[in-house]
C-alpha positions as CSV (number, residue, x, y, z in Angstrom):
1,M,101.4,86.0,-56.4
2,P,104.0,86.2,-53.6
3,R,103.6,83.9,-50.6
4,V,103.0,85.6,-47.3
5,R,105.2,84.2,-44.7
6,P,103.6,82.8,-41.5
7,K,106.4,84.5,-39.5
8,V,105.0,87.8,-40.7
9,I,101.2,87.1,-40.4
10,L,101.3,86.1,-36.7
11,P,103.0,89.2,-35.4
12,L,100.9,91.4,-37.7
13,G,97.8,89.9,-36.0
14,L,99.0,89.5,-32.4
15,I,100.9,92.8,-31.8
16,P,98.1,95.1,-32.9
17,T,95.5,93.0,-31.1
18,L,97.4,93.2,-27.8
19,L,98.1,96.9,-28.3
20,L,94.4,97.6,-28.9
21,L,93.4,95.5,-25.9
22,D,95.9,97.4,-23.8
23,V,94.7,100.9,-25.0
24,V,91.0,100.0,-24.7
25,T,91.3,98.6,-21.2
26,K,93.5,101.5,-20.0
27,R,91.0,104.0,-21.4
28,W,88.2,102.1,-19.7
29,A,90.1,102.1,-16.4
30,L,90.7,105.9,-16.6
31,E,86.9,106.4,-16.8
32,A,85.5,103.7,-14.7
33,L,88.0,103.8,-11.8
34,A,88.5,107.6,-11.6
35,G,88.2,109.3,-8.3
36,G,89.3,106.3,-6.3
37,R,86.4,104.1,-7.3
38,Q,87.2,100.4,-7.1
39,L,85.6,97.4,-8.7
40,E,86.0,93.6,-8.1
41,L,86.2,90.6,-10.4
42,F,85.7,86.9,-9.5
43,G,84.0,87.6,-6.2
44,G,86.6,90.0,-5.0
45,L,89.6,87.9,-5.9
46,V,90.8,90.5,-8.4
47,P,90.2,94.1,-7.4
48,L,90.4,96.8,-10.1
49,T,92.2,99.9,-8.8
50,L,93.4,102.8,-10.9
51,A,97.1,103.6,-10.4
52,F,99.9,105.3,-12.3
53,N,103.3,103.7,-12.3
54,R,106.1,106.1,-13.0
55,G,108.7,103.5,-12.1
56,A,109.9,100.2,-13.4
57,A,108.2,96.8,-13.0
58,F,106.3,96.4,-9.7
59,G,106.5,100.1,-9.0
60,L,110.3,100.2,-8.4
61,S,111.4,103.8,-8.6
62,I,114.6,105.3,-9.9
63,G,114.4,109.0,-9.3
64,N,112.0,111.9,-9.7
65,D,111.3,111.7,-13.4
66,P,112.3,108.2,-14.5
67,R,110.4,108.4,-17.8
68,W,113.4,109.9,-19.5
69,V,115.3,106.7,-18.5
70,F,112.5,104.3,-19.4
71,I,111.6,105.8,-22.8
72,P,115.1,105.2,-24.3
73,L,115.4,101.8,-22.7
74,A,112.0,100.8,-24.1
75,L,113.0,102.0,-27.6
76,V,116.2,100.0,-27.4
77,A,114.2,97.0,-26.2
78,T,111.8,97.4,-29.0
79,V,114.5,97.4,-31.6
80,F,116.1,94.3,-30.0
81,L,112.8,92.5,-29.9
82,A,112.1,93.4,-33.5
83,Y,115.5,92.0,-34.4
84,L,114.8,88.8,-32.4
85,L,111.5,88.5,-34.3
86,M,113.2,88.9,-37.7
87,Q,115.9,86.3,-36.8
88,A,113.3,83.7,-35.6
89,R,113.0,80.6,-37.8
90,E,109.8,80.3,-39.9
91,N,108.6,77.3,-37.9
92,D,109.6,78.6,-34.4
93,W,106.1,79.5,-33.4
94,L,107.1,79.8,-29.7
95,R,109.8,82.4,-30.4
96,I,107.5,84.3,-32.8
97,V,104.5,84.4,-30.3
98,S,106.6,85.1,-27.3
99,T,108.6,87.9,-28.9
100,S,105.4,89.4,-30.3
101,M,103.8,89.4,-26.9
102,V,106.8,91.2,-25.2
103,L,107.1,93.6,-28.1
104,A,103.4,94.5,-27.9
105,G,103.6,95.0,-24.1
106,A,106.7,97.1,-24.3
107,V,105.1,99.4,-26.9
108,G,101.8,99.6,-24.9
109,N,103.6,100.9,-21.8
110,L,105.9,103.1,-23.9
111,V,102.8,104.9,-25.3
112,D,101.8,105.8,-21.7
113,R,105.3,107.0,-20.8
114,V,105.5,109.2,-23.9
115,R,102.0,110.7,-23.7
116,W,102.1,112.0,-20.1
117,E,104.2,112.4,-17.0
118,R,101.7,110.5,-14.7
119,G,103.3,107.2,-15.8
120,V,101.9,103.9,-17.0
121,V,98.2,103.3,-16.4
122,D,97.8,100.2,-14.2
123,F,94.4,98.9,-12.9
124,I,94.4,95.2,-12.2
125,G,95.1,94.5,-8.5
126,P,96.5,94.6,-6.0
127,V,95.9,90.9,-5.8
128,D,96.1,89.3,-2.4
129,L,98.1,86.1,-2.7
130,G,97.8,85.2,1.0
131,F,101.5,85.9,1.7
132,M,101.8,89.2,-0.2
133,L,99.9,91.7,-2.3
134,W,100.7,91.4,-6.0
135,P,101.3,94.9,-7.4
136,I,98.8,96.6,-9.7
137,F,99.4,95.8,-13.4
138,N,97.8,96.1,-16.8
139,V,97.3,94.1,-20.1
140,A,100.7,95.2,-21.4
141,D,102.4,93.9,-18.2
142,M,100.6,90.6,-18.7
143,A,101.8,90.4,-22.3
144,I,105.4,91.2,-21.2
145,S,105.4,88.7,-18.3
146,C,103.8,85.8,-20.2
147,G,105.8,86.6,-23.3
148,A,109.1,86.7,-21.4
149,A,108.3,83.4,-19.7
150,L,107.6,81.8,-23.1
151,L,110.7,83.5,-24.6
152,A,112.8,81.9,-21.9
153,I,111.3,78.5,-22.7
154,S,112.1,79.2,-26.4
155,F,115.7,80.0,-25.6
156,W,115.9,76.9,-23.4
157,H,114.6,74.7,-26.3
158,E,117.1,76.3,-28.7
159,D,119.9,75.5,-26.2
160,M,118.7,71.9,-25.9
161,E,118.6,71.5,-29.7
162,L,122.1,73.0,-30.1
163,G,123.4,70.7,-27.4
164,R,121.9,67.6,-29.1
165,S,123.2,68.7,-32.5
166,E,126.7,69.3,-31.2
167,E,126.7,65.7,-29.7
168,G,125.7,64.3,-33.1
169,Q,122.1,63.5,-32.0
170,E,119.3,64.1,-34.4
171,V,117.3,67.1,-33.5
172,P,113.5,66.7,-33.7
173,G,112.2,68.4,-36.9
174,E,115.5,68.2,-38.7
175,Q,115.7,65.9,-41.8
176,E,118.8,64.2,-42.9
177,L,120.0,65.2,-46.3
178,A,120.3,62.3,-48.7
């Protein structure tokens, strides 16, 4: 019986789970927050407000119908992320998890852009940070943001390992060949 690689199992569990969570919460928001209704979480710290984002991150706009810019960009990003995932080492859990998170978030928002012109469904926020209002976002945005931060840490770790191996230092996790 062939051995199932952990590098395959984790993304096959994480990506659909995040996509399902994104779709379910967006569907809930469309129903529960319709007509300008607002709800609050954590004693008002996190308001829930339905919004549609036709632009880029944080509502940045680039023209009248930017979805025809964002759909191809998201498709290219999806292919690149899938490539990164395939190239990840078997034991590089941080790279596998972070890439899976960004990939799931990108696909989640891509689904909204493809299915209608209104844009991506956002509903968490705006959050008052005291010095600014954090823009309204969704589960896919959280997956992208957290995954991107973890991916940056993964790349930094890889650079540190490469630097140590180039200097002749032993890299943690590597075994010397006898």
